N, C-alpha and C positions, 0 to 999 in steps of 0.2 A: 232427513234430516226435520225436526219439529221447526215451526216458525211463531214467533209472536209480536205484536206490532203492540208496544207500549206507549200512548199517547199523555203527552205531559211528563219529559222524559230529562227534564232540564236540570232537576235537582229532586233534593229529598226522597220521598217514597218511588218515585217513578225513575229517578237513576239507579236507586237501589235495585229495583226489579230487573231493568237493564244490567248491571254485571252481575247478579245472581245467575240471570237467564245465559247472558254471555259465558259464563264461567262453567255452566252447564254443559255446553254445545251447542246449545240451539242458535238457530237463525234468528238474531235481532233487529228488528228493526224499530227505528225510535222516532217519534213524532214531538217536534219542539217548535215553538214560535221561532226561533233565532238558532237555526243549527249551529252555526258556525261559533256561538259563544259559550258551548258546553263543550268539555272532554270526555269522551266516548271511547269504550273501549275497542281496540283496530279494529274487530270485522264487525263491528256495530255501522248497520245504513240507517243514516238521517233523513227525516223527510221534513219538512216544514208544514207545521199544523197548528193553525191558530182555530182553536175550538169554537172561536164566536166568529168565526166567517167560514161559511160554510161551503164556500168555492175551493178554500184550501184544502178540505178533507174530501171535496170531489176529486180534485186533483192529483193528491195522493192514491187515491182508488184508481184512478186511469194509468196511472204510472205502477200499478203495485205488480210483480212480477211471480208471486208465489200467493199460494192459498194459505189461509192463519190457522194455526191451530188454537191460538188463544189471541183476544185483543184485553189488555188491560187498559181502563180509562183512568189517570191519575191526575188528569188537570184539574184544578180547583181554585176557586177566589175565597177569600174569608169575609172580606167587607169589615164594616165597622165592629168593632169588639164593644158595642154597649150594653150597659149594665141594667137600664131600664128598658120598660116597654113603649118604644118609640117610632113616629113612622119614618123609615130609611129615605134617604135622599134620593130622588128619582132617577140619578144617573148611577149611583152605587147601585141602586136596586136591579136598573137592566145591566148592569155590567155581571153582577153576583150570578142574576137568573140567566143569564146568557152562557155563562162560563158553567157555572154546575147544572144547568138543567136541559137546555137548546144544545148543548154541545153533546153529552151525551146521548140524546135521543137520537140526532143525528148520526153520532157514530155509528149506533145500534142500528139503523135504519140501512144504512148505506153497506155496513162490511159485514152484517149477520150471512146474507148469504156467501159471502166468500171465507165463510169457518169453516174448516174439514170438519166431518161428521165425527162425535164425540169431543170436540171444542168446545171451548166457553170465552163468552165475554164478561168480564169481571169490571164492575163500576164502584171504584172506591168512595162511599159516601160518609157518613157518621154517625155514631150514635147521639149524636146533639141533633139528628133529622129523625130521631125516633117520639113521635108523639106519645106512647104508653111510659117514656122515660124520662119525658120533659120535666125538668125541676125548677129551672129558671128562664127569665128572658135573654138571658146573656147572649148576645152575638143573634140576637132575633133573625134577621135577614139571613145569614147564614144556617140556622135552623129550619127555616122556611123554606130554602132551596135543596136542601139536603132531603128535608120530607118529601120534595116533589120529584128529588132522583129517586128517591124509593120506589115511588108511585112508578114512574115510566120503569124501572127495572120490572116491576111486578107487572106491568101490563104488556111490555115486550115480551117477559117469560112465556105469558099465555099465548102471544101472537104467533110467538115461533115453536109452540107444542107442537107435536109430531112431526119432528124432522127437523129444525132449526135449531141454534146453538144452545146448549145452557146458559144462562143468563142470573148471575147471581150480584148482589148489594154486599161490598164488604165493609166492614169496620176496623180500621188498622189498629184501634187502639191509640191512646194519646202519646204521641211518638216526639222525640227530639229531633224537631225541622224548625226551619224558619217559619212555618206556621204554629206548629207546635208550642214552639218557646224552649228556653233552655231546663226550665225545672219540668219537662216532660221525662216521664221515669224509663219509658220504653226508648229503643234506640231500632234506626230503620232494619238492618240485618235481620234483629229479632221478629219484627213485624212483619217485613217482607216473605221471611221464611214460614212464618206460618199461614197467609194469604197466598202463598204457591201450594200449600198443599190441601187446602179447600180448593183452590182452582183445579186443579188436577183431580181430584175426588169426587166423582160425579155420585156414586152411589151413597156415601155418606152425606152428600149437600147437593142435594136438587135443585134442580130450575126455579127461579123466584123466591129463591130466599133470600136473608137477612143474617149473614154471620159474622162474627168479628174473627180478629188474627188467630185466637184459639181453638177457632171451630165449632164456638158457642152461636147459639140462636139469638139474635138481638128483638126486643119485640119493637113491632111496627109502630 
């Protein structure tokens, strides 16, 4: 049986990944900050993971009973929705950067040795982290954090080349979630279905790439 760990599975895209993988017959492990507060499919095993607390990542790794085929990192923080170019509040800066950058780095480092051959680590970043595609300073802190996460994915892919797992950055599209808001045109099932195709197709989507849910390459 194939096994996937989805981190940030309490809502939105993370929860949709859990639902789809469970429906497809995978062994699903769900990482959540507060496992008791989320209703998951019956066969899903939940773990307490707060990506801002590295000890919680280490604890899950020690308790892990199965090698993974895929690790999907969905945990993320938006921060202020500023329209102007302005200095972030230091506490908000620390929270967003720890969640969106430090967390994925730690998860990749800790779990990469436990991914089966042919497996994939997918980190949900955002087109808003694309330097080549930046058109406004909206949500500056979030943009900076996702650009940093993209660099982490690229560096991790280089570090794992020649025997480690495939590592990719994914842009889910503008999705109707709590973070995306009610005006977003895309629903979570469509976004996640597309991202799962990218995660599963190693030949079409090589390690170190930045892809959207349609499989298109996103500019760095």
